[in-house]
Steps between C-alpha positions, in 0.01 A plus 500: 500500500375556149631388167674729252174675421342616180740764371681423175798713598666408828842475664602316815640722776535375857275212406229743388369545148526866405366644171765619255506593136688211353426162646571246766753260643749777589754472775479769766684809372474415132365773276294277271470151356310320224133436569409161642155349543392373841440125492414225747826391661599242761664672802834353605649718776454426871510716813829688527595450135548781251197565280379703202143565614219342701432260214848348540445407869328172592172485693391822667849647529552857381804660336619829647796697631846577365632253415166345409437191712203262539333568837213341688200722575548664839302426815407760763815680618710401198678755282303576185509689173215659303429522128223749447195335658679167547735393776726212589284426806288186526130521419305701758800716597614839372845657482521799734794733444475706818656845482742418217241544227386855574337708365289229332140453610284188484688365201698206635816702434614266226669779306753555778641147473606504866473185706216484749334252733216257434209589729140392538246759383368699794783395732661843561370713786463876541842670485682215327688584180319393183469560130167341419151565638432127491782432747337711772229378733343848469514482120682835483872547426596868481814713496597618847823691558747335264336160448161332460329351802166339583245755622139518606263589211461877467206686654329801345758771428806275497731528198489207257628379166222253409170367635669209680660750742158597637258336740183330376249748359770753410696553180815689409331817374693672220265799512575562867878500503564124493347442841274224631141619462153357438387512135362839394123544472329717237679835484807371683854557364671241281795444272363184338201266507657290776454792742121493461228295666337213313294616201676836471764622257768764536410787266813684393332677207364759743752652745549428779478124452219355713313173538170505311243272349583396141408771249183491293464581130657837415682544831876575516742206517869420476465133405229247423520369858347835610180427307201283588416168336555485126606866456849590380712810553526692172650848481488516882125439509308177572339392175289209379645230277306258285561190291652609170656821631858554374782429744877498513628139541823636648297655782276200568660422836424853623127447453443630146163321493411512868457206734230311310645504145843450347681639198508265202861515376419407142218752450586769758143509629343424838337156524340291774714284726492134400271270697551129570562317171533815290800576278790705641847624413635506857371489856452878520219454245309258727249585772615506863604158630561351155824436309564461129607152389728567203599136458198429280447571127247766609599649839206532740428641845471235769529457875843470658645150540219350291712265288606150600789275401554498122257782428602812302648800682676828438665531841494346849187701598298284259604172664376338818716584799801270510522475119725697266431632152761359261468496122143635532396195703445462876775270625620345825815651657826318432425428135846596369802270481868568555636737233162637393447877505321633810397817683444372853594207726139386513514410131789256546473134594602333826843599637545759221524877526473774239841656437797540271730237353875539464 
């Protein structure tokens, strides 16, 4: 299970940290409480004992249920509980909720807070009740009658809700009534780019929407993704953009300067993407495959995970895998001591977890 996480506003409910407006450390049912920082704490509660959160349980025990009790992670066949994408099952198992979690689909059903059963991925056969594609040997869990069950992947024409419902080579085609179909070729119907074959885009600027090659200069468009190469969509037409052209920084993520330039926030003009070693303001300003290291006096674009122990960093992407960025320096995990402020278990020293104090 994870540590409290990185939100500054949390409350403990059923052993889960839930965002709220006013702070942390609340008892279940309380309206609000004063804000408390998460710090490295030494767990003290054992299996079967009442707990405040995962951080208060020793070892790998988790805190869940009403009343909240420390529990061991479940093995195959054990009762389980889900928290979003996390479960109380041991590593390698998932929590399957069978028919009790309908009408959820491929989500792990954590929001329902019903108990389920720990199962091995791919262990459920055709016709068995399920609530997660991963649980089925076929890889498809779909609603049938009044509950979800494992089914064979859909063939062309079968109804679907997402691509995972369909057999290899088919997709869930929005432009053809949410049915399993092969991707549309040039001129074929579409409702979005995902309906089209590789290299094609879904043109919605010209009705009816069809799959076409990206538009050239002066051709109609609905968004920059409709246009070829460095062109951008301006006033519903594909237009050229050059270094120095004015741009709206608030629209930079929608392709205000195309795919090969970015919008300089300070000057509101299009500029080149930063290359290796060049100055940057954030990673969006760096060329593909590079990240901005903002832990230096002059931030620069560099390759991911390029920095070693003790070297400057702006976030974990700058550090070698296995290292953390703390205080703008790449650091080994477990560098914090009991009582020091933390965001995640991995930051805390041996036998410590990141949580709340009394």
